[in-house]
PyMOL CGO cylinders between C-alpha atoms (Angstrom):
from pymol import cmd
from pymol.cgo import CYLINDER

trace = [
    CYLINDER, 11.02, -4.53, 5.53, 8.21, -6.47, 2.50, 0.3, 1, 1, 1, 1, 1, 1,
    CYLINDER, 8.21, -6.47, 2.50, 8.06, -9.49, 1.92, 0.3, 1, 1, 1, 1, 1, 1,
    CYLINDER, 8.06, -9.49, 1.92, 7.42, -11.01, -1.59, 0.3, 1, 1, 1, 1, 1, 1,
    CYLINDER, 7.42, -11.01, -1.59, 4.01, -11.34, -1.32, 0.3, 1, 1, 1, 1, 1, 1,
    CYLINDER, 4.01, -11.34, -1.32, 3.91, -7.80, 0.16, 0.3, 1, 1, 1, 1, 1, 1,
    CYLINDER, 3.91, -7.80, 0.16, 5.74, -6.52, -3.05, 0.3, 1, 1, 1, 1, 1, 1,
    CYLINDER, 5.74, -6.52, -3.05, 4.03, -8.76, -5.83, 0.3, 1, 1, 1, 1, 1, 1,
    CYLINDER, 4.03, -8.76, -5.83, 0.00, -8.98, -5.74, 0.3, 1, 1, 1, 1, 1, 1,
    CYLINDER, 0.00, -8.98, -5.74, -1.20, -10.94, -7.81, 0.3, 1, 1, 1, 1, 1, 1,
    CYLINDER, -1.20, -10.94, -7.81, -0.68, -11.78, -11.82, 0.3, 1, 1, 1, 1, 1, 1,
    CYLINDER, -0.68, -11.78, -11.82, -2.54, -10.43, -14.51, 0.3, 1, 1, 1, 1, 1, 1,
    CYLINDER, -2.54, -10.43, -14.51, -3.88, -12.70, -16.91, 0.3, 1, 1, 1, 1, 1, 1,
    CYLINDER, -3.88, -12.70, -16.91, -4.46, -11.33, -20.25, 0.3, 1, 1, 1, 1, 1, 1,
    CYLINDER, -4.46, -11.33, -20.25, -5.16, -11.83, -23.50, 0.3, 1, 1, 1, 1, 1, 1,
    CYLINDER, -5.16, -11.83, -23.50, -1.90, -9.37, -24.74, 0.3, 1, 1, 1, 1, 1, 1,
    CYLINDER, -1.90, -9.37, -24.74, -0.18, -10.76, -21.36, 0.3, 1, 1, 1, 1, 1, 1,
    CYLINDER, -0.18, -10.76, -21.36, -0.49, -14.88, -23.17, 0.3, 1, 1, 1, 1, 1, 1,
    CYLINDER, -0.49, -14.88, -23.17, 0.58, -14.26, -26.13, 0.3, 1, 1, 1, 1, 1, 1,
    CYLINDER, 0.58, -14.26, -26.13, 4.30, -12.56, -24.24, 0.3, 1, 1, 1, 1, 1, 1,
    CYLINDER, 4.30, -12.56, -24.24, 3.86, -16.03, -22.44, 0.3, 1, 1, 1, 1, 1, 1,
    CYLINDER, 3.86, -16.03, -22.44, 5.68, -17.29, -25.53, 0.3, 1, 1, 1, 1, 1, 1,
    CYLINDER, 5.68, -17.29, -25.53, 8.80, -14.43, -25.42, 0.3, 1, 1, 1, 1, 1, 1,
    CYLINDER, 8.80, -14.43, -25.42, 9.19, -15.39, -22.15, 0.3, 1, 1, 1, 1, 1, 1,
    CYLINDER, 9.19, -15.39, -22.15, 7.58, -12.85, -19.96, 0.3, 1, 1, 1, 1, 1, 1,
    CYLINDER, 7.58, -12.85, -19.96, 5.25, -12.21, -16.83, 0.3, 1, 1, 1, 1, 1, 1,
    CYLINDER, 5.25, -12.21, -16.83, 3.41, -9.89, -16.10, 0.3, 1, 1, 1, 1, 1, 1,
    CYLINDER, 3.41, -9.89, -16.10, 2.39, -8.94, -12.29, 0.3, 1, 1, 1, 1, 1, 1,
    CYLINDER, 2.39, -8.94, -12.29, 0.56, -6.42, -10.21, 0.3, 1, 1, 1, 1, 1, 1,
    CYLINDER, 0.56, -6.42, -10.21, 2.80, -4.47, -8.13, 0.3, 1, 1, 1, 1, 1, 1,
    CYLINDER, 2.80, -4.47, -8.13, 2.81, -3.07, -4.59, 0.3, 1, 1, 1, 1, 1, 1,
    CYLINDER, 2.81, -3.07, -4.59, 3.55, 0.87, -6.06, 0.3, 1, 1, 1, 1, 1, 1,
    CYLINDER, 3.55, 0.87, -6.06, 5.92, 1.58, -3.23, 0.3, 1, 1, 1, 1, 1, 1,
    CYLINDER, 5.92, 1.58, -3.23, 7.81, -1.57, -4.92, 0.3, 1, 1, 1, 1, 1, 1,
    CYLINDER, 7.81, -1.57, -4.92, 10.84, -0.86, -7.47, 0.3, 1, 1, 1, 1, 1, 1,
    CYLINDER, 10.84, -0.86, -7.47, 12.96, -3.30, -9.89, 0.3, 1, 1, 1, 1, 1, 1,
    CYLINDER, 12.96, -3.30, -9.89, 14.76, -5.66, -7.44, 0.3, 1, 1, 1, 1, 1, 1,
    CYLINDER, 14.76, -5.66, -7.44, 12.24, -5.57, -5.14, 0.3, 1, 1, 1, 1, 1, 1,
    CYLINDER, 12.24, -5.57, -5.14, 10.21, -6.98, -7.74, 0.3, 1, 1, 1, 1, 1, 1,
    CYLINDER, 10.21, -6.98, -7.74, 13.34, -8.91, -8.84, 0.3, 1, 1, 1, 1, 1, 1,
    CYLINDER, 13.34, -8.91, -8.84, 14.27, -10.67, -5.72, 0.3, 1, 1, 1, 1, 1, 1,
    CYLINDER, 14.27, -10.67, -5.72, 10.49, -11.37, -5.11, 0.3, 1, 1, 1, 1, 1, 1,
    CYLINDER, 10.49, -11.37, -5.11, 9.79, -13.60, -8.07, 0.3, 1, 1, 1, 1, 1, 1,
    CYLINDER, 9.79, -13.60, -8.07, 12.37, -15.00, -8.34, 0.3, 1, 1, 1, 1, 1, 1,
    CYLINDER, 12.37, -15.00, -8.34, 11.67, -16.46, -4.21, 0.3, 1, 1, 1, 1, 1, 1,
    CYLINDER, 11.67, -16.46, -4.21, 8.10, -17.10, -4.84, 0.3, 1, 1, 1, 1, 1, 1,
    CYLINDER, 8.10, -17.10, -4.84, 9.06, -19.17, -8.43, 0.3, 1, 1, 1, 1, 1, 1,
    CYLINDER, 9.06, -19.17, -8.43, 11.82, -19.66, -7.80, 0.3, 1, 1, 1, 1, 1, 1,
    CYLINDER, 11.82, -19.66, -7.80, 12.94, -19.26, -11.09, 0.3, 1, 1, 1, 1, 1, 1,
    CYLINDER, 12.94, -19.26, -11.09, 16.14, -16.85, -12.61, 0.3, 1, 1, 1, 1, 1, 1,
    CYLINDER, 16.14, -16.85, -12.61, 14.82, -12.78, -14.07, 0.3, 1, 1, 1, 1, 1, 1,
    CYLINDER, 14.82, -12.78, -14.07, 16.45, -11.47, -16.69, 0.3, 1, 1, 1, 1, 1, 1,
    CYLINDER, 16.45, -11.47, -16.69, 15.24, -8.83, -16.28, 0.3, 1, 1, 1, 1, 1, 1,
    CYLINDER, 15.24, -8.83, -16.28, 11.82, -6.44, -15.21, 0.3, 1, 1, 1, 1, 1, 1,
    CYLINDER, 11.82, -6.44, -15.21, 10.31, -3.64, -17.18, 0.3, 1, 1, 1, 1, 1, 1,
    CYLINDER, 10.31, -3.64, -17.18, 8.03, -1.71, -14.72, 0.3, 1, 1, 1, 1, 1, 1,
    CYLINDER, 8.03, -1.71, -14.72, 5.03, 0.78, -15.39, 0.3, 1, 1, 1, 1, 1, 1,
    CYLINDER, 5.03, 0.78, -15.39, 2.05, 3.70, -13.34, 0.3, 1, 1, 1, 1, 1, 1,
    CYLINDER, 2.05, 3.70, -13.34, -1.17, 3.22, -14.93, 0.3, 1, 1, 1, 1, 1, 1,
    CYLINDER, -1.17, 3.22, -14.93, -3.13, 5.81, -14.19, 0.3, 1, 1, 1, 1, 1, 1,
    CYLINDER, -3.13, 5.81, -14.19, -7.13, 5.12, -12.64, 0.3, 1, 1, 1, 1, 1, 1,
    CYLINDER, -7.13, 5.12, -12.64, -9.84, 5.72, -14.91, 0.3, 1, 1, 1, 1, 1, 1,
    CYLINDER, -9.84, 5.72, -14.91, -13.00, 8.10, -14.34, 0.3, 1, 1, 1, 1, 1, 1,
    CYLINDER, -13.00, 8.10, -14.34, -16.72, 5.55, -13.50, 0.3, 1, 1, 1, 1, 1, 1,
    CYLINDER, -16.72, 5.55, -13.50, -19.38, 7.41, -13.55, 0.3, 1, 1, 1, 1, 1, 1,
    CYLINDER, -19.38, 7.41, -13.55, -21.91, 5.88, -11.44, 0.3, 1, 1, 1, 1, 1, 1,
    CYLINDER, -21.91, 5.88, -11.44, -25.52, 7.78, -12.63, 0.3, 1, 1, 1, 1, 1, 1,
    CYLINDER, -25.52, 7.78, -12.63, -25.32, 11.47, -10.84, 0.3, 1, 1, 1, 1, 1, 1,
    CYLINDER, -25.32, 11.47, -10.84, -21.76, 11.13, -8.37, 0.3, 1, 1, 1, 1, 1, 1,
    CYLINDER, -21.76, 11.13, -8.37, -18.39, 10.31, -10.42, 0.3, 1, 1, 1, 1, 1, 1,
    CYLINDER, -18.39, 10.31, -10.42, -15.69, 8.88, -8.99, 0.3, 1, 1, 1, 1, 1, 1,
    CYLINDER, -15.69, 8.88, -8.99, -12.02, 6.69, -10.25, 0.3, 1, 1, 1, 1, 1, 1,
    CYLINDER, -12.02, 6.69, -10.25, -10.73, 3.37, -10.51, 0.3, 1, 1, 1, 1, 1, 1,
    CYLINDER, -10.73, 3.37, -10.51, -7.17, 3.50, -7.81, 0.3, 1, 1, 1, 1, 1, 1,
    CYLINDER, -7.17, 3.50, -7.81, -3.90, 3.99, -9.90, 0.3, 1, 1, 1, 1, 1, 1,
    CYLINDER, -3.90, 3.99, -9.90, -2.40, 0.93, -10.03, 0.3, 1, 1, 1, 1, 1, 1,
    CYLINDER, -2.40, 0.93, -10.03, 1.37, -0.26, -11.39, 0.3, 1, 1, 1, 1, 1, 1,
    CYLINDER, 1.37, -0.26, -11.39, 2.52, -3.61, -13.26, 0.3, 1, 1, 1, 1, 1, 1,
    CYLINDER, 2.52, -3.61, -13.26, 5.65, -4.70, -13.87, 0.3, 1, 1, 1, 1, 1, 1,
    CYLINDER, 5.65, -4.70, -13.87, 7.20, -6.83, -16.32, 0.3, 1, 1, 1, 1, 1, 1,
    CYLINDER, 7.20, -6.83, -16.32, 8.86, -10.15, -16.19, 0.3, 1, 1, 1, 1, 1, 1,
    CYLINDER, 8.86, -10.15, -16.19, 11.52, -10.89, -17.68, 0.3, 1, 1, 1, 1, 1, 1,
    CYLINDER, 11.52, -10.89, -17.68, 12.80, -14.47, -17.46, 0.3, 1, 1, 1, 1, 1, 1,
    CYLINDER, 12.80, -14.47, -17.46, 16.11, -16.52, -18.86, 0.3, 1, 1, 1, 1, 1, 1,
    CYLINDER, 16.11, -16.52, -18.86, 16.03, -18.89, -21.51, 0.3, 1, 1, 1, 1, 1, 1,
    CYLINDER, 16.03, -18.89, -21.51, 16.06, -22.07, -19.02, 0.3, 1, 1, 1, 1, 1, 1,
    CYLINDER, 16.06, -22.07, -19.02, 13.18, -20.37, -16.70, 0.3, 1, 1, 1, 1, 1, 1,
    CYLINDER, 13.18, -20.37, -16.70, 9.25, -21.25, -16.63, 0.3, 1, 1, 1, 1, 1, 1,
    CYLINDER, 9.25, -21.25, -16.63, 6.94, -20.00, -14.26, 0.3, 1, 1, 1, 1, 1, 1,
    CYLINDER, 6.94, -20.00, -14.26, 3.99, -23.04, -14.62, 0.3, 1, 1, 1, 1, 1, 1,
    CYLINDER, 3.99, -23.04, -14.62, 0.40, -20.74, -15.58, 0.3, 1, 1, 1, 1, 1, 1,
    CYLINDER, 0.40, -20.74, -15.58, -2.37, -22.79, -14.75, 0.3, 1, 1, 1, 1, 1, 1,
]
cmd.load_cgo(trace, "trace")
């Protein structure tokens, strides 16, 4: 069985993610095999908050090239977690 730390890889800290904090939405990089229910339980367990909803996106890797060698960055999964109005995650 997966632990909460296996499901949630890290919090995404970008300009867009910072702007969404006012709407009580937090962005996370999650395991590619995780579903909404697992993400919700993991966030509630790690951060001790109440989750309202979870939206998940699969993001494809981008093509990269170094001189003559072509490759791809890995594909990954992003979760947007909306918390209940009385909950908040301390972002430092």
